[in-house]
C-alpha positions as CSV (number, residue, x, y, z in Angstrom):
1,M,0.0,0.2,-0.3
2,R,1.2,3.2,-1.0
3,A,2.1,5.7,2.1
4,N,0.4,9.0,1.9
5,P,2.6,11.5,0.2
6,Y,1.6,14.4,2.7
7,V,2.9,12.0,5.7
8,E,6.2,11.6,4.0
9,S,6.9,15.0,3.6
10,F,5.7,16.3,6.6
11,L,8.6,14.0,8.0
12,E,11.0,15.7,5.7
13,L,9.8,19.1,6.7
14,S,10.3,18.2,10.4
15,A,13.9,16.8,9.6
16,R,14.7,19.9,8.1
17,V,13.5,22.0,11.1
18,H,15.1,20.0,13.5
19,D,18.5,20.1,11.5
20,A,18.2,23.9,11.3
21,G,18.3,24.1,15.0
22,L,14.6,25.7,15.3
23,M,13.2,23.8,18.3
24,R,16.3,24.7,20.4
25,R,15.4,26.5,24.1
26,R,15.6,30.5,23.8
27,Y,16.2,30.9,27.7
28,G,17.3,34.6,27.5
29,F,14.1,35.4,25.6
30,Y,11.6,33.8,28.0
31,W,13.2,34.9,31.0
32,T,13.6,38.3,30.0
33,R,10.1,38.6,29.5
34,I,8.7,36.5,32.7
35,L,11.1,38.8,34.8
36,F,9.9,41.9,33.2
37,W,5.8,41.1,33.3
38,T,5.7,39.6,36.8
39,L,7.9,42.7,38.2
40,S,5.4,45.0,35.8
41,T,2.3,43.6,37.8
42,V,4.2,44.1,41.2
43,A,5.0,48.0,40.3
44,I,1.3,48.6,39.1
45,L,-0.2,47.2,42.3
46,T,2.3,49.2,43.9
47,A,1.3,52.4,42.4
48,V,-2.4,51.4,42.9
49,A,-1.9,51.4,46.5
50,L,0.3,54.9,46.7
51,L,-2.2,56.7,44.0
52,G,-5.1,56.0,46.1
53,D,-8.4,57.6,44.9
54,S,-8.1,58.6,41.8
55,W,-9.9,57.7,38.7
56,W,-6.3,58.0,37.0
57,Q,-6.3,54.6,38.3
58,L,-8.6,53.4,35.2
59,I,-5.4,53.8,33.3
60,L,-3.5,51.7,35.4
61,A,-6.2,49.0,35.3
62,A,-6.1,49.3,31.7
63,L,-2.1,48.6,31.9
64,L,-2.6,45.6,34.4
65,G,-5.2,44.1,31.6
66,V,-1.9,44.5,28.9
67,V,0.2,43.1,31.6
68,M,-2.1,40.1,32.4
69,S,-2.7,39.5,28.6
70,Q,1.1,39.1,28.0
71,L,1.7,36.6,30.9
72,G,-1.3,34.6,29.4
73,F,0.7,34.4,26.3
74,L,3.9,33.0,28.3
75,S,1.5,30.6,30.4
76,H,0.5,29.5,27.2
77,E,3.9,28.9,25.7
78,A,5.0,27.1,28.8
79,A,2.0,25.0,28.7
80,H,3.3,23.8,25.1
81,Q,6.8,22.8,26.5
82,E,8.1,25.9,24.3
83,I,10.2,27.3,27.4
84,F,12.1,24.8,29.1
85,R,13.7,21.2,28.2
86,S,12.3,20.0,31.5
87,R,8.5,18.8,31.5
88,G,8.3,19.5,35.4
89,W,9.6,23.3,34.9
90,N,7.1,24.2,31.9
91,E,4.3,22.8,33.9
92,W,4.9,25.0,37.1
93,T,5.8,28.0,35.1
94,A,2.4,27.8,33.1
95,R,0.6,26.7,36.4
96,V,1.9,30.0,38.2
97,L,1.7,32.4,35.5
98,G,-1.8,30.9,34.4
99,G,-3.5,30.4,37.9
100,L,-1.6,32.7,40.0
101,F,-1.1,35.8,38.0
102,T,-3.8,35.7,35.4
103,G,-6.5,33.6,37.1
104,L,-6.9,30.7,34.6
105,S,-6.7,26.8,35.6
106,Y,-3.7,25.2,33.9
107,G,-5.3,21.7,34.0
108,W,-8.4,23.3,32.3
109,W,-6.5,24.9,29.8
110,V,-4.4,21.9,28.9
111,D,-7.5,19.3,28.3
112,K,-9.4,21.8,26.2
113,H,-6.2,23.2,24.3
114,G,-4.7,19.7,23.5
115,R,-7.8,18.6,22.1
116,H,-8.1,21.6,20.1
117,H,-4.6,21.0,18.7
118,A,-5.4,17.7,17.5
119,H,-8.8,18.5,15.8
120,P,-8.6,22.0,14.5
121,N,-12.1,23.3,13.4
122,K,-13.4,19.7,13.6
123,E,-16.7,19.5,14.5
124,R,-17.8,17.5,17.9
125,S,-14.2,16.9,18.5
126,D,-12.7,20.4,18.5
127,P,-13.9,22.3,21.8
128,D,-13.0,25.9,20.6
129,V,-16.0,25.5,17.8
130,T,-18.5,24.2,20.3
131,S,-19.7,27.8,21.9
132,K,-23.1,28.6,23.6
133,V,-22.9,32.1,22.8
134,V,-22.2,31.9,19.3
135,A,-22.9,29.3,16.5
136,L,-19.1,28.5,15.1
137,T,-20.2,25.8,12.4
138,P,-23.6,25.4,10.1
139,E,-24.1,22.3,12.5
140,N,-24.3,24.5,15.6
141,A,-26.3,26.9,14.1
142,D,-28.9,24.3,12.9
143,R,-29.9,23.4,16.7
144,R,-30.8,26.7,17.6
145,T,-34.4,27.7,17.4
146,G,-37.0,30.6,18.1
147,L,-35.5,33.8,19.1
148,W,-31.9,32.5,19.8
149,A,-31.8,31.3,16.2
150,R,-32.8,34.8,14.5
151,L,-30.0,36.4,16.7
152,T,-27.4,34.2,15.2
153,R,-28.0,35.6,11.8
154,Y,-26.6,38.5,12.9
155,Q,-24.0,36.9,15.5
156,G,-21.0,38.5,13.2
157,Y,-21.7,41.8,14.1
158,Y,-22.1,41.3,18.0
159,F,-18.8,39.4,17.8
160,L,-16.2,41.8,19.0
161,P,-18.4,43.2,21.7
162,L,-18.8,39.6,23.0
163,L,-15.0,39.7,23.4
164,L,-15.2,42.4,26.3
165,F,-16.6,39.9,28.1
166,E,-14.4,36.9,27.6
167,G,-12.0,37.9,30.6
168,F,-15.0,37.0,32.7
169,S,-16.0,33.8,30.6
170,L,-12.1,32.5,31.4
171,H,-12.5,33.3,35.0
172,I,-15.5,31.5,35.5
173,A,-14.6,28.4,33.1
174,S,-11.5,28.1,35.3
175,A,-12.9,28.2,38.7
176,R,-15.4,26.0,37.6
177,N,-13.3,23.0,36.4
178,V,-11.0,23.4,39.1
179,L,-13.8,22.7,41.7
180,T,-15.7,20.2,39.5
181,A,-13.5,18.4,37.6
182,K,-13.1,14.9,38.0
183,Q,-9.5,14.5,37.2
184,I,-7.0,17.5,37.8
185,R,-3.5,17.3,39.0
186,H,-2.3,19.4,41.7
187,R,-6.2,20.6,42.3
188,W,-5.5,22.1,45.8
189,V,-2.3,24.1,44.4
190,E,-4.7,25.5,41.5
191,I,-7.6,26.5,44.0
192,L,-4.9,28.1,46.1
193,F,-3.5,30.0,43.2
194,I,-7.0,30.9,41.6
195,G,-8.1,31.7,44.8
196,I,-5.4,34.3,45.8
197,R,-5.8,35.6,42.3
198,L,-9.9,35.7,41.8
199,I,-10.5,36.3,45.6
200,G,-7.0,38.1,47.1
201,Y,-6.7,40.6,44.3
202,P,-10.1,42.0,44.6
203,V,-10.0,42.1,48.4
204,F,-6.7,44.1,48.0
205,L,-8.4,46.6,45.3
206,F,-11.2,46.9,48.1
207,L,-9.1,48.1,51.1
208,V,-7.1,50.7,49.2
209,L,-9.5,52.1,46.9
210,P,-13.2,53.2,47.5
211,F,-15.6,50.6,46.7
212,G,-16.8,51.9,43.4
213,L,-13.3,52.7,42.1
214,A,-12.3,49.2,43.1
215,L,-15.0,47.7,41.1
216,A,-14.2,49.9,38.2
217,F,-11.0,48.9,38.2
218,I,-11.6,45.4,38.1
219,V,-14.1,45.7,35.5
220,V,-11.7,47.7,33.5
221,Q,-8.8,45.5,33.7
222,V,-10.7,42.0,33.2
223,I,-11.9,43.6,29.9
224,V,-8.7,44.8,28.5
225,F,-7.4,41.2,29.5
226,G,-10.2,39.4,28.0
227,F,-10.3,41.5,25.0
228,L,-6.7,41.3,24.1
229,L,-6.5,37.6,24.9
230,G,-9.9,36.3,23.4
231,G,-8.8,38.6,20.2
232,A,-5.6,37.1,19.5
233,F,-7.2,33.6,19.8
234,A,-10.2,34.4,17.6
235,T,-8.1,35.2,14.5
236,N,-6.1,31.8,14.5
237,H,-9.3,29.5,13.1
238,I,-12.7,31.2,13.0
239,G,-13.4,31.7,9.3
240,M,-11.2,28.7,8.3
241,P,-12.5,25.8,6.8
242,T,-14.3,23.3,9.3
243,V,-14.7,19.4,8.5
244,P,-17.6,16.9,9.8
245,H,-16.5,15.1,12.7
246,D,-16.1,11.8,10.7
247,A,-13.2,13.4,8.1
248,K,-9.8,12.1,8.0
249,I,-7.5,14.4,6.8
250,D,-3.5,14.1,7.0
251,F,-1.8,16.1,10.0
252,L,0.4,18.2,7.4
253,R,-2.7,19.5,5.7
254,R,-5.4,19.6,8.7
255,Q,-2.8,21.9,10.9
256,V,-2.3,24.2,7.7
257,R,-5.8,24.2,6.0
258,M,-7.5,25.2,9.2
259,S,-4.9,27.7,10.8
260,R,-4.6,31.5,9.6
261,N,-1.3,33.5,10.3
262,I,-1.7,37.5,10.8
263,R,1.2,39.7,9.2
264,G,1.7,43.3,10.4
265,G,4.3,45.7,12.1
266,R,5.6,45.3,15.8
267,L,2.5,46.2,17.7
268,V,0.6,43.8,16.0
269,H,3.4,40.9,16.7
270,F,3.2,42.5,20.3
271,L,-0.5,42.1,20.7
272,M,-0.7,38.6,19.3
273,G,1.9,37.2,21.3
274,G,3.2,34.7,19.1
275,L,0.0,33.6,17.8
276,Q,0.5,35.2,14.6
277,Y,2.4,32.2,13.3
278,Q,-0.6,30.0,14.1
279,V,0.3,27.7,10.9
280,E,3.8,26.9,12.5
281,H,2.5,26.9,15.6
282,H,0.0,24.0,15.0
283,L,2.7,22.2,13.2
284,F,5.4,22.4,15.8
285,P,3.8,23.4,19.1
286,K,7.0,23.1,20.9
287,T,8.7,25.9,18.8
288,P,9.9,28.7,20.9
289,R,8.4,32.1,20.0
290,P,11.7,33.8,18.8
291,N,12.3,30.6,16.1
292,L,8.8,31.2,14.5
293,P,9.7,34.0,11.7
294,A,12.6,31.5,10.6
295,L,10.4,28.5,10.6
296,Q,7.7,30.1,8.7
297,Q,10.0,30.4,5.7
298,L,10.5,26.9,5.5
299,V,7.2,26.0,5.9
300,R,5.8,28.5,3.7
301,E,8.2,27.1,0.8
302,H,6.9,23.8,1.9
303,C,3.4,24.2,1.1
304,A,4.1,25.9,-2.1
305,R,6.3,23.2,-3.0
306,H,3.6,20.7,-2.2
307,D,0.3,23.1,-3.3
308,I,-0.7,23.5,0.3
309,H,-3.1,26.4,0.8
310,Y,-1.2,28.9,3.1
311,T,-3.2,31.6,4.7
312,E,-1.9,34.9,5.7
313,T,-3.8,38.1,6.1
314,T,-4.0,41.4,8.3
315,L,-5.6,41.3,11.6
316,R,-8.1,43.7,9.9
317,G,-8.6,41.4,6.9
318,A,-8.7,38.6,9.6
319,Y,-11.5,40.3,11.7
320,G,-13.5,41.1,8.1
321,T,-13.6,37.4,7.4
322,I,-14.7,36.1,10.7
323,I,-17.4,38.7,10.8
324,A,-18.7,37.4,7.1
325,Y,-18.0,33.7,8.2
326,L,-20.2,34.0,11.5
327,N,-23.0,35.8,9.7
328,Q,-23.1,33.2,7.0
329,V,-23.0,30.5,9.5
330,G,-26.1,32.1,11.1
331,L,-27.8,32.3,7.8
332,R,-27.1,28.5,7.5
333,N,-25.1,29.2,4.4
334,R,-22.9,25.8,4.2
335,N,-20.8,26.7,0.8
336,L,-18.1,28.8,0.8
337,Y,-16.4,27.8,4.0
338,T,-16.6,24.0,3.6
339,C,-13.1,22.6,3.5
340,P,-11.8,21.5,-0.1
341,L,-10.2,18.5,1.2
342,V,-13.7,17.3,2.1
343,R,-15.4,18.3,-0.7
344,R,-12.7,16.6,-2.9
345,Y,-13.0,13.3,-0.7
346,R,-17.1,13.4,-0.6
347,G,-17.7,14.6,-4.2
């Protein structure tokens, strides 16, 4: 039986990536950022205590939201084993940065995100295409009736405003999972970390600020954090082809076809936290962030040589596609975004 040529080509690509040294750890890059963003957190909270009763605090709240989003990206990279050679060091770094600093459960994230990486944009397998708020696939849209179905028709237009609540959603999901999941490693450590972040942090604010100002501070910080983190992740796969739950596609084309890269200047790259190289991240999830530009060149050349469609667009272009796709799904139009590989196999 003849081997799948795309499987063989991925093995060839993988060998080139390793030979180029693109999987080597980048300790200087990561230690610098971990120290900078953790110290920034301490500095902002110190400034909050010193500034006291002033609505200028909301600027500090927004800055803290930015810092939290950057720590979230670092936690994501540690969870993917990108930072250290040691699995234990990576796991505990992700657990500390995620739980203690951003209030997100490492155990919940690893389980959910691992299933996403294994089955990107696959119905019933990828947890990221299952949402109670927006219908991300025609299958999800078909299940909705009444007012909920009518609202779904215009879901693309309210998608961006919904991102303002993403931070609250992430905190709630993390807290619920760490308390109720049947199996989660180091459950009590995660409960401690998340408890300090989600209870101790607000208590600190209510002690040093008037009630209304403290509440406004929390709202602004969580909104900025959720919008930046959720907004970066949203551009990766929404609006890319989706596949039925029973479709079987080789790893190389599955990861490339279902992922979208974002190009832009330094600001865009800062806001994306390495996720602008989503195609490369899905193919080689342990690749450190500084090595991704060089990896992109190899992957793009490989895709061109093997006639595999490679998607890269601007941040504005990505959100234009996302909004159009979500509205199209809401209208139950199945044609434009069905994966070409599935059409080829099913006729």
